[in-house]
Every structure is written in structure tokens, then in C-alpha cells.
N, C-alpha and C positions, 0 to 999 in steps of 0.2 A: 752881899746877900746871896747872890748866885753862886759864889765860890763855896759858901757853906753847904749849899744844896749838893754840889758836886762832891764835897767831902763825905756827906752822908751816903751817897751812892757808892763811892769808892770803898767805904768801910765794909760793904756787903760783898765785894768782889774777892775771889780767891787769889792767892799769890802763886805765880808760876815762876820757875827758874829761867835763866837765859838759855838753857837747853833742857829738853825733856825727852823721855822715851814715849812714843805714841804708836797707836795702831791705826791702820786704814782698812777696816774690816771688809768693805765691799771689794777692795782690790786684792785681798788676801795677803796683806803686808802687816806683819806684827813686829813690834819692838824696833822701829826705825828711830834713830836718834835725830831729833830735829833741833835746829837753832831757832830760838824765838827772836825774830828780827822785826823790831818795831820801826826800823828805817825802811822796810819794804811794805808797800800797801798790800800786795797779794802774796799768797803762799805759792811755793814752787817745789816740785818734786823732780829729782834727777831721773830722766827716762831716756831710752834710746830705742831704735827701730820703731819710731813713732809713725803710725800709718792710719790715715782716715779711711774708713770703709763704710759701706751701707749695709744695714742688716734690718730686715723687715721694715724697710722704708725709713729707718732712722739713721742719722749720722753717728757713727761710733768711732772711737779711737782705740786702736790696738797698740800696745807698747810693752816694753820690758823694763824692769828695774833691778839694779843691784842694791838691795836695801841696806846693806851693812858696809861701813867704812872699811877700806883696805881689804875687801872681799869681792873679787870679780867672778868668783865661782857660783855663788848663790844668786840665782836669777828667778824673778817672779814675772810670769806672763800675765798681763792685765788687759781688761777690756772695760771701757766705760762709755757712757753716752756723751757725745760732744756737746758742750754748752755753746761755745763759740770759739773763733780765733780772735786773738787780741794782741795789740802792740803793747809790749811790756819793756820798760827800761831795765837792763841788767845792772849788776853792781858797778860795771864800768861806765854806765851812763849811755850805753848803746841800745837802740830799740831792737827788740826781737819779736817776731810774729809767732806767737805760741798758741797751741790748743789749750782750752780751759775746760775742765770737768767739774762737776759738783759731786762731792763724795763725803761720807761721814768720817770724822776723826774721833778717836777716843783717847783721852788722857785722864788718868786717875779716876776712872769710873764715869766720867762725863762724856757724853757723845753728842756731837752736833755736826751739821753739814757745813762744809767750807768749799769755796771755789779754789781750785788748785790748777796752776799752770804747769805744763810739762816742758822741761828743757833739759839739755844735756849739761849736767853739772859735774862731769867727771873730774874737772880740775879743782873743784871745790872740796873742802873737807867734809861738810855735811851733805847728806843725801837729800835733806829736806829743809826748807825754810818755812816757818809758820809766821806769816805776816800779820800786820796790825789789824786788818779786817777780820781775821779769824779769831783774834783774842779780845778785841774791843768789847766793852760792856760785859766781859766774862771774867777776865783776869787782870791783875796788875803784875808787871814783870819785875822780878828782883834781879838786877844786873850782876850781883855778886854771888849768886847761889845757883846751883844746878840740881835737877832731878828732885824738885820739891814735891811733885805730885806723882812721880813715877819712878820705878826702878826696874832694871833688867832682871829677868828670871834666869837668863842663860849666862853661865860663867864666861863663855867665849865672847859675848858682847860686852860684859862688864869690863874686861881687860881693855877694850877699845874706848871706854868712856872718858879717858883722860885727855883725848885729843879733840 
């Protein structure tokens, strides 16, 4: 009986590909290609020069992002309110102490807030991972398809969508 109830809920969810183009509007980042990673609980963004500062009595994080794969020229300078520092297991199973921010994400016209950990992901192909907390009760993930809810508007980024 409970299984049927979940099936009804699932029917109402949208389907997202295993990778999608998304925007992080408050960070000034548009069309970043993200891997939808249901194996990761939290979402992660490749960032560097991460620095905690105090501004008007609030704890803030300043950081920089290279939002596009294979492009170390394009740099976005970001500032966000620090939610907390958190121990997160990376893909190798090692714990990392990472800053966490709360920021809106936009995919296919839908906008919602996600918790985002900041880490140096230079060695990884994707600049961003969207974890299961960000997509649960919102999307089902299609592991064999990509860009179901989004497409790049820039030719330069479309060429890079194959990796």
C-alpha cells in the first residue's frame, strides 16, 4: 500500500538528466554544467581563493569560480553569507572541512534554494555536483539522458557538453 502511495508522488515529479545546465543567479554564475549526483548527499561547487570575512557583523565567504570546463580564463568573483563549516566526505571517501552557503539554483525555469559546499574540484570534469538533497521530492533522475530541462544558449559552451 505504501509503495503505491510513493508511485503516485513520483508521477508528479519532473525528470532531470544526469547532467544539466543551471544558473546560480545570486552568485552571478550562468550556464554552469552540473552533474546530477544522487550518490552525493550535498551539492558542491568548484571554488578557489576561498576566504571567510566579516561584513556588517555577518560571516561571509569570498571565493572565485571558473564556471566552465576547460576554461581557466573566465573567472567569477562571488560573495555569499556563510551558513556553516561542515565535514563532507569527498568522492575518495576522505573528510573535508568545507564552507556551506545557501543560494538559489535555476534549472528549466524552476528556482529553489540549495545548500552548496565550496571545494576545489579542479581535478574533476564537472564544476558542480547537484546532490540528492537538492533534487529530492522535485525531480527523478534519468541516468541515460542529458540536458532534459536545459540547453546552453552559447555555442562555445555547447561544444564542451560532450565531456
